[in-house]
MARKOLLO-138869 format. One line per 2 residues: number of its first residue (from 1); their letters; for each residue x, y, z of C-alpha. Coordinates in nm, 3 decimals, m for minus. Example, Ala and Ser with C-alpha at 12.3 -4.5 7.8 and 13.67 -1.06 7.14 Angstrom:
1> AS> 1.230,m0.450,0.780  1.367,m0.106,0.714 .
***
This chain:
1> MK> m1.919,1.110,m0.885  m2.020,0.749,m0.857 .
3> AK> m2.083,0.769,m1.233  m1.790,0.927,m1.315 .
5> AK> m1.564,0.660,m1.107  m1.748,0.389,m1.299 .
7> KV> m1.607,0.496,m1.604  m1.246,0.536,m1.490 .
9> SA> m1.019,0.256,m1.548  m0.910,0.222,m1.153 .
11> YV> m1.051,0.381,m0.861  m0.926,0.376,m0.473 .
13> LL> m1.210,0.373,m0.196  m1.101,0.564,0.160 .
15> FD> m1.284,0.469,0.421  m1.232,0.604,0.815 .
17> ES> m1.426,0.550,1.143  m1.440,0.769,1.405 .
19> LN> m1.672,0.851,1.720  m1.962,1.140,1.656 .
21> RE> m1.899,1.311,1.977  m2.258,1.493,1.958 .
23> MK> m2.433,1.193,1.797  m2.246,0.963,2.034 .
25> KC> m2.231,0.717,1.748  m1.939,0.576,1.530 .
27> QL> m1.949,0.786,1.175  m1.821,0.613,0.889 .
29> DI> m1.693,0.821,0.621  m1.631,0.699,0.274 .
31> HV> m1.436,0.898,m0.010  m1.333,0.786,m0.360 .
33> RF> m0.965,0.871,m0.589  m0.908,0.846,m0.932 .
35> WN> m0.750,1.063,m1.249  m0.904,1.358,m1.344 .
37> DN> m0.732,1.553,m1.611  m0.401,1.583,m1.467 .
39> QV> m0.410,1.498,m1.090  m0.536,1.234,m0.883 .
41> KS> m0.825,1.359,m0.648  m1.024,1.298,m0.377 .
43> WY> m1.403,1.320,m0.328  m1.625,1.267,m0.010 .
45> LT> m1.914,1.053,m0.112  m2.086,0.978,0.183 .
47> SF> m2.116,0.874,0.576  m2.302,0.632,0.789 .
49> FM> m2.404,0.657,1.134  m2.404,0.341,1.345 .
51> GY> m2.394,0.211,1.714  m2.217,m0.121,1.819 .
53> HT> m2.120,m0.263,1.522  m1.900,m0.546,1.346 .
55> AD> m1.668,m0.536,1.078  m1.901,m0.756,0.879 .
57> QM> m2.169,m0.509,0.926  m1.898,m0.231,0.837 .
59> YE> m1.830,m0.405,0.510  m2.199,m0.402,0.449 .
61> KI> m2.187,m0.027,0.447  m1.863,m0.017,0.207 .
63> EK> m2.012,m0.291,m0.029  m2.338,m0.048,m0.067 .
65> VR> m2.118,0.191,m0.210  m1.895,0.005,m0.370 .
67> SD> m2.137,m0.195,m0.566  m2.256,0.146,m0.743 .
69> MG> m1.965,0.226,m0.912  m1.866,m0.168,m1.003 .
71> FQ> m1.623,m0.415,m0.836  m1.424,m0.454,m1.167 .
73> NL> m1.201,m0.126,m1.144  m1.177,m0.091,m0.753 .
75> IQ> m0.784,m0.171,m0.692  m0.689,m0.030,m0.333 .
77> LS> m0.903,m0.020,0.002  m0.740,0.273,0.150 .
79> MD> m0.768,0.273,0.612  m0.581,0.291,0.925 .
81> GP> m0.492,m0.021,1.081  m0.714,m0.199,1.335 .
83> NV> m0.772,m0.565,1.325  m1.134,m0.469,1.210 .
85> NW> m1.035,m0.239,0.930  m0.797,m0.533,0.810 .
87> KI> m1.125,m0.812,0.846  m1.299,m0.546,0.588 .
89> FS> m1.007,m0.577,0.370  m1.037,m0.932,0.386 .
91> LA> m1.377,m0.903,0.308  m1.356,m0.756,0.012 .
93> QH> m1.074,m0.884,m0.134  m1.248,m1.253,m0.121 .
95> NI> m1.543,m1.097,m0.253  m1.407,m0.906,m0.533 .
97> EE> m1.171,m1.232,m0.634  m1.468,m1.450,m0.642 .
99> QT> m1.686,m1.219,m0.841  m1.437,m1.079,m1.113 .
101> GK> m1.117,m1.295,m1.055  m0.897,m0.979,m0.968 .
103> KM> m0.746,m0.853,m0.660  m0.724,m0.526,m0.476 .
105> LN> m0.325,m0.453,m0.422  m0.200,m0.422,m0.081 .
107> VG> 0.007,m0.129,0.055  m0.039,m0.131,0.399 .
109> SC> m0.246,0.084,0.614  m0.231,0.435,0.657 .
111> GL> 0.106,0.562,0.743  0.064,0.816,0.954 .
113> HI> m0.145,0.670,1.228  0.122,0.395,1.208 .
115> LH> 0.403,0.638,1.267  0.162,0.825,1.517 .
117> NA> 0.066,0.514,1.722  0.458,0.414,1.751 .
119> FR> 0.560,0.750,1.865  0.282,0.716,2.107 .
121> AG> 0.384,0.337,2.212  0.726,0.448,2.314 .
123> CA> 0.566,0.726,2.509  0.341,0.514,2.721 .
125> ST> 0.631,0.213,2.785  0.773,0.478,3.050 .
127> DW> 0.609,0.605,3.335  0.755,0.980,3.235 .
129> DV> 0.449,1.220,3.229  0.559,1.479,2.950 .
131> EV> 0.334,1.684,2.788  0.343,1.972,2.517 .
133> AE> 0.728,1.916,2.567  0.881,2.222,2.385 .
135> HA> 0.618,2.461,2.567  0.753,2.275,2.887 .
137> LQ> 1.116,2.359,2.856  1.057,2.733,2.766 .
139> IL> 0.819,2.814,3.059  1.052,2.560,3.300 .
141> PF> 1.231,2.841,3.448  1.000,3.044,3.536 .
143> LK> 0.791,2.752,3.723  1.107,2.726,3.930 .
145> MY> 1.092,3.074,4.036  0.682,3.088,4.099 .
147> IS> 0.686,2.778,4.301  0.973,2.917,4.509 .
149> AA> 0.802,3.231,4.562  0.506,3.022,4.691 .
151> KT> 0.751,2.817,4.928  0.832,3.154,5.056 .
153> KT> 0.511,3.297,5.064  0.606,3.562,4.867 .
155> VT> 0.291,3.443,4.641  m0.029,3.254,4.757 .
157> EP> 0.062,2.895,4.699  m0.202,2.739,4.501 .
159> IT> m0.358,2.378,4.640  m0.491,2.250,4.296 .
161> KS> m0.385,1.954,4.140  m0.165,2.087,3.848 .
163> FK> 0.032,2.295,4.097  0.094,1.976,4.318 .
165> MA> 0.187,1.804,4.034  0.452,2.085,3.874 .
167> QM> 0.608,2.046,4.221  0.619,1.663,4.134 .
169> IL> 0.815,1.708,3.826  1.000,1.966,3.959 .
171> KD> 1.155,1.729,4.214  1.308,1.495,3.893 .
173> EL> 1.596,1.692,3.828  1.584,1.462,3.525 .
175> FP> 1.288,1.582,3.376  1.460,1.845,3.160 .
177> AK> 1.686,1.549,3.001  1.355,1.350,2.950 .
179> LN> 1.159,1.644,2.775  1.483,1.699,2.528 .
181> FF> 1.473,1.335,2.483  1.131,1.345,2.416 .
183> IM> 1.152,1.635,2.173  1.463,1.432,2.002 .
185> VA> 1.217,1.124,1.881  0.918,1.398,1.788 .
187> RE> 1.176,1.592,1.569  1.278,1.268,1.379 .
189> IT> 0.940,1.205,1.323  0.754,1.566,1.244 .
191> PF> 0.841,1.607,0.901  0.697,1.317,0.791 .
193> LV> 0.349,1.375,0.946  0.350,1.689,0.829 .
195> LY> 0.458,1.624,0.439  0.226,1.354,0.410 .
197> QT> m0.109,1.526,0.571  m0.177,1.621,0.188 .
199> DK> m0.406,1.481,m0.087  m0.117,1.472,m0.358 .
201> PM> 0.027,1.139,m0.434  0.316,1.028,m0.194 .
203> LP> 0.306,0.662,m0.193  0.620,0.662,m0.419 .
205> FM> 0.803,0.888,m0.170  0.705,0.653,0.185 .
207> CS> 1.001,0.405,0.121  1.254,0.660,0.143 .
209> DL> 1.109,0.857,0.413  1.027,0.563,0.670 .
211> TN> 1.318,0.366,0.577  1.510,0.685,0.713 .
213> IL> 1.309,0.759,1.004  1.360,0.355,1.096 .
215> RS> 1.747,0.336,1.043  1.789,0.693,1.251 .
217> LT> 1.566,0.536,1.591  1.725,0.185,1.533 .
219> EK> 2.090,0.331,1.515  2.039,0.497,1.843 .
221> FI> 2.063,0.198,2.055  2.150,m0.120,1.804 .
223> NP> 2.540,m0.169,1.789  2.698,m0.013,1.438 .
225> SV> 2.842,m0.366,1.348  2.525,m0.504,1.314 .
227> MK> 2.390,m0.132,1.148  2.648,m0.131,0.862 .
229> NA> 2.497,m0.439,0.714  2.126,m0.285,0.673 .
231> AT> 2.212,m0.053,0.354  1.896,m0.136,0.191 .
233> PV> 1.528,m0.102,0.309  1.524,m0.513,0.291 .
235> KL> 1.828,m0.549,0.493  1.713,m0.302,0.756 .
237> LQ> 1.386,m0.499,0.819  1.610,m0.824,0.889 .
239> VD> 1.766,m0.677,1.190  1.728,m0.857,1.491 .
241> YA> 1.646,m0.529,1.675  1.465,m0.719,1.973 .
243> NP> 1.794,m0.953,2.033  1.968,m0.787,2.356 .
245> VN> 2.279,m0.892,2.187  2.266,m0.666,1.939 .
247> HM> 2.213,m0.365,2.172  2.441,m0.107,2.261 .
249> DV> 2.564,m0.089,2.642  2.308,0.183,2.738 .
251> TK> 2.604,0.424,2.838  2.656,0.463,2.451 .
253> LR> 2.307,0.526,2.348  2.328,0.808,2.093 .
255> FR> 2.158,1.106,2.216  2.165,1.452,2.111 .
257> FV> 2.369,1.781,2.212  2.088,1.920,2.432 .
259> TK> 2.002,1.564,2.593  2.378,1.524,2.626 .
261> RA> 2.392,1.835,2.799  2.117,1.779,3.023 .
263> LE> 2.281,1.488,3.147  2.607,1.626,3.185 .
265> EH> 2.422,1.903,3.446  2.296,1.651,3.649 .
267> IK> 2.607,1.456,3.680  2.745,1.805,3.783 .
269> NN> 2.446,1.873,4.054  2.418,1.512,4.158 .
271> PG> 2.752,1.321,4.105  2.636,1.007,4.315 .
273> AE> 2.299,0.950,4.150  2.437,0.774,3.846 .
275> KL> 2.158,0.463,3.914  1.910,0.736,3.845 .
277> RF> 2.110,0.790,3.531  2.095,0.443,3.442 .
279> EF> 1.719,0.433,3.465  1.710,0.724,3.254 .
281> RQ> 1.915,0.587,3.011  1.738,0.252,3.064 .
283> NC> 1.383,0.403,2.954  1.529,0.548,2.682 .
285> KV> 1.613,0.264,2.537  1.262,0.096,2.585 .
287> FL> 1.120,0.362,2.409  1.323,0.347,2.115 .
289> LK> 1.265,m0.044,2.107  0.899,m0.011,2.159 .
291> MV> 0.890,0.279,1.879  1.074,0.043,1.620 .
293> TK> 0.888,m0.215,1.761  0.561,m0.097,1.620 .
295> LF> 0.691,0.031,1.332  0.848,m0.303,1.224 .
297> ER> 0.509,m0.489,1.274  0.313,m0.225,1.103 .
299> AP> 0.523,m0.025,0.879  0.420,m0.018,0.494 .
301> LK> 0.769,m0.097,0.438  0.753,m0.461,0.444 .
303> YP> 0.505,m0.466,0.152  0.743,m0.536,m0.219 .
305> LV> 0.484,m0.303,m0.391  0.563,m0.020,m0.145 .
307> RS> 0.950,m0.050,m0.163  0.933,m0.115,m0.589 .
309> LS> 0.690,0.231,m0.623  0.992,0.422,m0.505 .
311> VW> 1.087,0.401,m0.885  0.845,0.680,m0.942 .
313> DP> 0.993,0.905,m0.725  1.201,1.124,m0.975 .
315> RV> 1.529,1.126,m0.794  1.517,0.718,m0.775 .
317> FH> 1.406,0.656,m1.132  1.717,0.941,m1.245 .
319> KS> 1.980,0.788,m1.035  1.964,0.449,m1.213 .
321> KE> 1.839,0.264,m1.512  1.915,m0.061,m1.385 .
323> LS> 1.722,0.022,m1.100  1.449,0.132,m1.223 .
325> VR> 1.386,m0.163,m1.415  1.419,m0.433,m1.148 .
327> KL> 1.133,m0.188,m0.950  0.934,m0.150,m1.222 .
329> TT> 0.940,m0.507,m1.341  0.837,m0.623,m0.957 .
331> IL> 0.508,m0.392,m0.966  0.472,m0.573,m1.327 .
333> RI> 0.462,m0.854,m1.141  0.232,m0.789,m0.887 .
335> LV> m0.004,m0.623,m1.118  m0.029,m0.951,m1.329 .
337> EA> m0.090,m1.190,m1.039  m0.353,m0.969,m0.901 .
339> GR> m0.517,m0.954,m1.298  m0.522,m0.572,m1.303 .
341> IE> m0.281,m0.587,m1.598  m0.268,m0.746,m1.951 .
343> EK> m0.007,m0.962,m2.061  0.197,m0.643,m2.228 .
345> CD> 0.487,m0.650,m1.960  0.734,m0.667,m2.270 .
347> KI> 0.583,m0.358,m2.419  0.591,m0.139,m2.110 .
349> LR> 0.953,m0.230,m2.030  1.069,m0.178,m2.360 .
351> EF> 0.900,0.177,m2.372  1.011,0.250,m2.018 .
353> GH> 1.371,0.179,m2.184  1.297,0.429,m2.482 .
355> FY> 1.169,0.687,m2.221  1.490,0.640,m2.022 .
357> DH> 1.745,0.593,m2.306  1.610,0.904,m2.507 .
359> SM> 1.409,1.159,m2.277  1.613,1.148,m1.958 .
361> IS> 1.904,1.346,m2.134  1.683,1.651,m2.172 .
363> TS> 1.459,1.619,m1.860  1.729,1.474,m1.598 .
365> DS> 1.759,1.861,m1.442  1.397,1.793,m1.368 .
367> FR> 1.401,1.458,m1.221  1.701,1.528,m1.025 .
369> NF> 1.563,1.855,m0.851  1.248,1.733,m0.806 .
371> NP> 1.082,1.815,m0.464  0.796,1.669,m0.332 .
373> RS> 0.715,1.961,m0.026  0.614,2.172,m0.376 .
375> GR> 0.575,1.967,m0.639  0.287,1.718,m0.760 .
377> LD> 0.394,1.373,m0.894  0.036,1.342,m1.092 .
379> EF> 0.124,1.682,m1.268  0.544,1.616,m1.295 .
381> YD> 0.466,1.317,m1.466  0.134,1.414,m1.685 .
383> EQ> 0.395,1.681,m1.832  0.663,1.450,m1.890 .
385> TR> 0.443,1.194,m2.070  0.320,1.485,m2.288 .
387> LS> 0.669,1.610,m2.345  0.791,1.251,m2.458 .
389> PP> 0.654,0.932,m2.600  0.452,0.786,m2.323 .
391> VE> 0.496,0.530,m2.085  0.200,0.259,m2.091 .
393> GS> 0.079,0.199,m1.743  0.259,0.537,m1.591 .
395> KT> m0.057,0.640,m1.507  m0.215,0.323,m1.324 .
397> CL> 0.104,0.285,m1.124  0.105,0.654,m0.998 .
399> GS> m0.270,0.732,m0.989  m0.455,0.428,m0.910 .
401> LT> m0.187,0.353,m0.620  m0.158,0.644,m0.461 .
403> WS> m0.187,0.645,m0.094  m0.407,0.941,0.097 .
405> SL> m0.333,1.072,0.417  m0.657,1.281,0.456 .
407> Y> m0.825,1.106,0.748 .
***
């Protein structure tokens, strides 16, 4: 596979570090990704088992693999986002530029890890002990019945730590509201986490999907007057979400129906417990603020290449020729600056315009109705370029810059 990767025009190396519990050592797995026939595919290359190690030592292992395939055509390192991995990226970038005059392309780190870690940060920012939330809601009435029976000696009262924890949780009459809020946020991000667990090229969809998630979370606690100006990904990233002046009053936070109903039930049963409800709302805001902070800090949205690659989402491509040309121009500029494409940008833009003007008429429905869940971008554009005059550079943009979620 290394020999095959050496012959392709561009390839991506993927690496992931995890703990091998049996060997009690770090396991560094390395994969390679490139176009093969009409698909972008990933292949496992090798693993290294290491004890205590530094970024430099990890880079030595990656460099050993990379040297077998050549420096010239490595255009991206795909990874999750710890600081040690960014140090590895910097080392690789420096060496590639020094030896070839080219640069790797930077699309950030793994979106799955970023979103998952942002959610964990939100959870950790409160003192709620919430696990397996949906299941907990289902069994909550039966748990109440069991604890009541234990108190009346109808059943034997367990002396376990988990039973005492259950008793403590049930004393919190806002627990259903906390669970429902937790589930509300989890349902915001679950579709993304499911969709991107794939080997298909998905990077062109990431800008839109992460923008929608970030906007939905931010709108729950940021004033509408601020959010109405955040119509694009760039403007959304410019929202001063940390400034309390831009925050809603906590009594106006946007909850969904089931959380509102749980709060209404609490008001009915505990009319004098407004302080507890205020603390609950404040915790919800802290949860959202912490989660949004992590996303603003690390989400790939901040990279111009990620935002511009949305042109290869067929639904975006179809909407506007002017917008598509603008995004493609940004991609070409980045490729030229990285030394990844020769000075033939005008020709590419001309061919792109010709494709749009002459081929979109007959294929517009296939672009408009493309479904990322069932379709593959690589196969889709391979078919389009076979049916129509090829757009030079399209395979480079679509295939080699693809982001993989197989970690």
